[in-house]
C-alpha positions in Angstrom: 167.2 99.2 140.9 164.5 97.6 138.8 161.9 99.7 136.9 158.3 98.4 136.8 156.1 99.6 134.0 152.5 99.1 135.1 150.3 98.2 132.2 152.6 96.3 129.9 152.0 92.9 131.6 148.2 93.6 131.6 148.2 94.4 127.9 150.2 91.4 126.9 148.2 89.0 129.0 144.9 90.5 127.8 146.0 90.0 124.2 147.0 86.4 124.8 143.8 85.6 126.7 141.6 87.3 124.1 143.3 85.4 121.3 142.8 82.1 123.2 139.1 82.9 123.6 138.6 83.7 119.9 140.7 80.8 118.8 138.7 78.3 120.9 135.4 79.9 119.8 136.2 78.9 116.2 136.5 75.2 117.2 134.0 74.9 120.0 131.2 76.9 118.3 131.0 79.7 120.9 129.0 82.8 119.9 131.4 85.7 119.3 129.0 88.1 121.0 128.9 85.9 124.1 132.7 85.6 124.1 133.1 89.4 124.0 130.5 90.0 126.7 131.9 87.3 129.0 135.7 87.9 128.4 136.1 91.4 129.8 136.1 90.4 133.6 139.4 88.7 132.9 140.9 92.2 132.5 140.2 92.9 136.1 141.9 89.6 137.1 145.0 90.4 135.0 145.2 94.0 136.5 144.8 92.6 140.0 147.6 90.0 139.4 149.9 92.7 138.1 149.3 94.9 141.2 150.0 91.9 143.5 153.2 91.2 141.6 154.3 94.8 142.0 153.6 94.7 145.7 155.5 91.5 146.1 158.6 92.7 144.2 158.5 96.1 145.9 159.3 94.5 149.2 162.4 92.9 147.9 163.9 95.0 145.1 162.2 98.4 145.7 161.5 98.9 142.0 160.8 102.3 140.4 157.1 102.5 139.5 156.2 103.9 136.1 153.0 103.8 134.1 152.8 102.7 130.5 150.0 105.0 129.4 149.7 103.4 126.0 149.2 99.9 127.5 146.8 101.2 130.1 144.8 103.0 127.5 144.6 99.9 125.3 143.5 97.7 128.3 140.9 100.3 129.2 139.6 100.3 125.7 139.3 96.6 125.6 137.5 96.7 129.0 135.0 99.3 127.8 134.2 97.3 124.7 133.6 94.2 126.9 131.4 96.2 129.3 129.5 97.6 126.4 128.8 94.1 125.0 127.7 92.9 128.4 125.4 95.9 128.9 123.8 95.5 125.5 123.4 91.8 126.2 121.8 92.4 129.6 119.3 94.9 128.2 118.3 92.6 125.4 119.5 95.0 122.6 122.3 92.7 121.6 119.9 89.8 121.2 117.7 91.9 118.9 120.8 93.0 116.9 121.8 89.3 116.5 118.3 88.5 115.4 118.2 91.2 112.8 121.6 90.2 111.4 120.4 86.5 111.1 117.1 87.4 109.4 116.2 85.9 106.1 113.2 86.7 103.9 110.7 83.9 103.6 107.1 83.2 102.5 104.5 81.4 104.6 100.9 80.4 104.3 98.3 82.3 106.2 96.4 80.1 108.6 93.0 79.4 107.0 90.0 81.4 108.4 86.4 80.5 107.9 83.1 81.6 109.5 79.8 80.0 108.7 77.1 82.3 107.3 73.5 81.2 108.0 70.2 82.7 106.9 70.3 85.3 109.8 73.3 87.1 108.3 72.2 89.5 105.5 75.2 91.7 105.4 79.0 91.5 105.7 81.2 94.5 106.6 84.8 93.9 105.8 87.5 96.2 107.0 90.9 95.7 105.3 94.4 96.9 106.0 97.2 98.0 103.7 97.7 94.7 102.1 97.0 93.3 98.6 93.5 91.8 98.8 91.3 89.7 96.4 87.6 89.5 97.2 85.6 86.8 95.4 82.0 85.7 95.4 81.4 82.1 96.2 78.6 79.6 96.3 79.7 78.4 99.8 77.8 79.5 102.9 80.8 80.8 104.7 83.2 83.7 104.7 86.7 82.3 104.4 90.2 83.8 104.0 93.5 82.3 102.9 96.7 83.4 101.3 100.4 84.0 101.8 102.6 86.4 103.6 106.3 87.3 103.2 108.4 88.5 106.1 111.9 88.6 107.5 112.4 85.9 110.1 115.1 83.8 111.8 115.3 80.0 112.0 112.3 79.8 109.6 110.0 80.8 112.5 106.4 81.6 111.5 104.8 84.9 112.7 101.3 83.4 112.7 100.1 80.2 114.3 96.3 80.7 114.1 93.8 82.8 112.1 92.8 84.8 115.2 96.2 86.6 115.0 95.3 88.3 111.7 91.5 88.4 111.4 88.6 89.0 113.8 84.9 88.2 113.2 82.0 89.4 115.2 78.3 88.9 114.5 75.9 91.7 115.5 72.3 91.3 114.6 72.0 90.5 110.9 75.6 91.8 110.2 78.9 89.9 110.3 81.8 92.3 110.9 85.2 91.1 109.6 88.3 93.0 110.7 91.7 92.1 109.1 94.6 92.9 111.3 98.2 93.9 110.5 100.8 91.2 111.1 102.8 91.5 114.3 106.0 93.4 113.9 108.8 95.1 115.7 108.9 98.9 116.0 111.8 101.3 115.6 115.1 100.0 114.1 114.1 96.4 114.4 111.1 96.8 112.0 111.0 94.2 109.2 109.4 94.4 105.8 106.2 92.4 105.3 103.9 91.6 102.4 100.6 89.9 102.4 98.5 88.6 99.5 95.2 87.3 100.7 91.9 86.0 99.1 88.6 86.5 100.9 85.5 84.5 99.7 82.1 86.0 100.3 78.8 84.2 99.8 77.3 85.6 96.6 73.9 86.2 98.0 75.0 88.4 100.9 75.4 92.1 100.8 79.0 93.3 101.2 80.5 96.6 102.4 84.3 96.9 102.1 86.2 99.5 104.0 89.6 99.9 102.3 92.8 101.3 103.8 94.5 102.7 100.7 95.4 99.2 99.6 95.1 97.4 96.2 91.9 95.4 95.9 90.9 92.9 93.2 87.2 92.1 92.8 86.0 88.9 91.3 82.2 89.1 91.6 81.5 86.1 89.3 77.7 85.3 89.5 77.0 87.9 92.2 73.4 87.9 93.6 73.5 91.0 95.9 75.0 94.5 96.1 78.6 95.3 97.0 80.2 98.6 97.9 83.9 99.4 98.0 85.2 102.5 99.8 88.8 103.8 100.4 90.9 101.5 98.1 93.9 103.0 96.4 93.3 101.0 93.2 90.6 98.5 92.2 90.8 95.8 89.6 87.4 94.3 88.7 87.2 91.0 86.8 83.8 90.4 85.2 82.5 87.2 83.5 80.4 87.2 80.4 76.6 87.3 80.8 77.0 88.8 84.3 74.2 90.9 85.7 76.1 93.8 87.1 75.9 97.6 87.3 79.2 99.0 88.4 79.4 102.7 89.4 82.6 104.5 90.3 82.3 108.0 91.6 85.1 110.6 91.7 87.9 108.5 90.4 91.1 109.9 88.7 91.6 107.2 86.1 89.4 104.5 84.6 90.6 101.7 82.4 88.9 98.8 80.6 87.6 97.6 77.3 86.8 100.4 74.7 83.3 101.6 75.2 82.8 99.5 78.4 82.6 102.5 80.6 80.2 105.5 80.3 82.3 108.3 81.7 81.3 111.7 82.9 84.1 114.2 83.6 83.7 116.9 86.2 86.0 119.7 87.3 86.0 120.8 90.9 88.0 124.1 91.5 88.8 122.8 95.0 90.3 119.6 93.8 93.4 119.3 91.6 92.9 117.3 88.4 89.8 116.0 86.7 87.4 113.6 88.5 85.4 111.1 86.7 82.1 109.3 87.3 82.1 106.0 85.4 79.3 103.4 84.9 79.5 99.9 83.5 76.5 97.7 82.9 76.4 94.0 82.0 73.0 92.4 81.3 70.1 94.0 83.1 72.4 95.4 85.8 70.3 94.0 88.6 73.2 93.8 91.2 75.2 96.9 92.0 78.9 97.4 92.8 79.3 101.0 94.1 82.9 102.4 94.3 83.9 105.6 96.1 87.1 107.3 97.4 89.2 105.2 95.0 91.8 106.8 92.6 92.2 104.1 90.0 89.6 101.6 88.6 90.3 98.9 86.0 87.9 96.5 84.4 88.9 93.2 82.9 87.2 90.1 81.5 87.6 86.9 83.4 
């Protein structure tokens, strides 16, 4: 009387078919994830064939039925792996994982932004985000922004296609409001590291108010012809030219650097605040135009 061990044929056939799938994928360029997610239904076919063979032979030879638990466990494990791949692929998670694995870090140019400034605009309010920003006075009658960004991407795909995706401008009365946006990004485990270095040009005859977001800001006022105010930067680097006509006031800063004797510093001790706060004043020429700095920890002054 013949003994039939259910599971051995399924395990052998599963290994042969899986090996064929993987072998062909190397030469035909199949995606391994797609192979694993599409291969597992073959297990059901193999098990079904084995059961049909058992039923066929049981009518003729009356075999003794035994289960090969090791083989059945192995086939079940392969099936669970295949089902897991298929489930992750159907929910889109597998696609995200593939994308993260294929990412490479690249640099791109920011799409150029510009907004004309006519005589009706007397003030610009600029709200920044946590990126490195350079603000420079210009003779042009427009606010413009350009720069580069570095991010992790696949297939050299750019994150930004137009300036509207990272900056927003809105004119209200005599004020032009400029809001810089954060770059689009995934959340959770698919988050990618991003860096932005941008330059913003402001007409030198227009009043400017900058609202920082704990970011590093570089100021290049050049031949400034109006007042600027900076609030909320983590650090501020100011580049001044010779024969400029500036009065720079930094209130409540922790550290001030610059040429010896350039700053007039007054230290003050607040019992409610840890450390020493400093009020610093720098003047060049008659000091007609003011740059007022507040809520900033570190201020540096350099010659340009």
